C-alpha positions, 0 to 999 in steps of 0.5 A: 500500500502506498503512503501519503503524508500530510505534515503538521508543522510545529507552531503554526496556525493554518489548520484549513489546508491540513483538514481540507487536504485530508478530507478530500484525499480520504474521499478520493480513497473511498471512491477509488476503492469502491469504484475501481476496486484497486488498492487504496492509499494510506493517508496519515497526518505526520509531525514532530509531536503527539499533539499540536495546538492551533489558534491558541489552543482553540483547536488541536491536531494529533498526528497519526505518526511522528516523521521519525517513525516513517522510513518511506512515503510516496507523497508529502503534502506541506500545508500553509504556514503562519506569517512568521516564516523564519520562526517556522523554519527554525522550529521545524528543522527535523521536518525540513531534513526529513522532507529532503531525505524522503525526496532523495528516496523517491517521494514526491512533494507538494507545498500549499500556499506559504508552505513553499517557505518550508519546502524552499528551506530544504534547498530542493527548490533551488533553480526550480519554479515555484508558486506561493501566495502572491501577497508574500511573493516579495518576502519569498524572493528575498529569502530564496532568490535562487528559486524561480518564483512564478506567482501567476501560476496556480500550480507548478509541477516539476520533477516530482515537486508541486507547489500552488498559489494562495489561500483556498486555492490549495483545493485546486492543488489537491484535485490536481494530485487526486488526478495524478495519484488516482485518476480523472474520474476520481478527481471529477467526483471530488470536484463535484462533491466538494464543489471545487472548480476543476482545471483552474490554472491561474491565480492572476485574476486575484493578484493585487499589484502594489509594486516591490519597494523594499529595495535601496535604489532611490532613483528606481523608487522615484521612478516607481512613484512617478509611474504610479502617479502618472497612471492616466498618461502614456509613459515613454520609458526613454523619457522616464530614464532621461528624467532621472538622468540614467541611460536606458539600458542601465535604467532597465537593468536597475529597475529589473533588479529592484522590482522584478519587472521591466519598467514597461511591465511595471507601468502595465501592471500599475495601469491594469490594477487601476483598470481592475478597480474601476471595473470592480466598482464603477459603471464606466464602460471598458472604453472609458476605463481604457482611456483613463489608464492611458490606453488609446488602442482597444486591442493593446489594452485588452491584450495587456489586461488578459496577459496580466489577469488571465481574462478579458476586461469584460470577463473581469467585470462580469466576474467581480462587478455583479451590481452593474449591467455591462 
């Protein structure tokens, strides 16, 4: 019988991804056994302690086993963490070592939301792609600059390591794993029972762009502020670099190093974020909003909007502004 381990890290308060993963996988297990007549998985919660408290003792979890009692597992699911990542890494050293050992022995790994911080601490994500909650992408990149973070992606799948985006999007990762470890029919069954949209691939539409400003390049900070205040204007990057007396090539290099975006990408994201807010809260037409954020070409605006959010402006308005007729 194959084994799936759901980790219960020490000192954390995010219980939902542990319980949710366990419930869906157990339901998949039952369906698989009843309908496919095949051997099911042993699904266990594993940790360092016999009992782990959550939310100041309001809830508690009693793992089935300690990680030291498990010599081999086939899949390790790492739940989301609270927001003190350095503390989480420090207090879960034996778990991190166990994750690394199990992967080298053939186990696959799946991190949920900010569980990517624990996974990255093992060193196994070095040089690989990864996703996590968009709100903590900047902090993740600072701690793990050698990981290729892709926050637009809802799920990444590379060499037996799976990661996913933020919060309750972990439900989509668990469905993805159900299809991998069971089959498509079982994943569809779980999708229907738990009412989870299957095959969702992006978290782009949920990202709130605020711009990376935790850097020491004052010129680039001034440029960022200018772009954000000039959201209604069509910005020339050549003129912008000249405004701050920096050569274009050097300006681009410094901007990418400081923010993770080219100046053009940054300007596009600022404009799209302003457009999103207008689409969510006003009765303005797509054309009116397009002009307000500095676009004159409908196709160019739609293309950029879809590239960043994963949907058209009209689809976005239908999804997030139910109070108005489009």
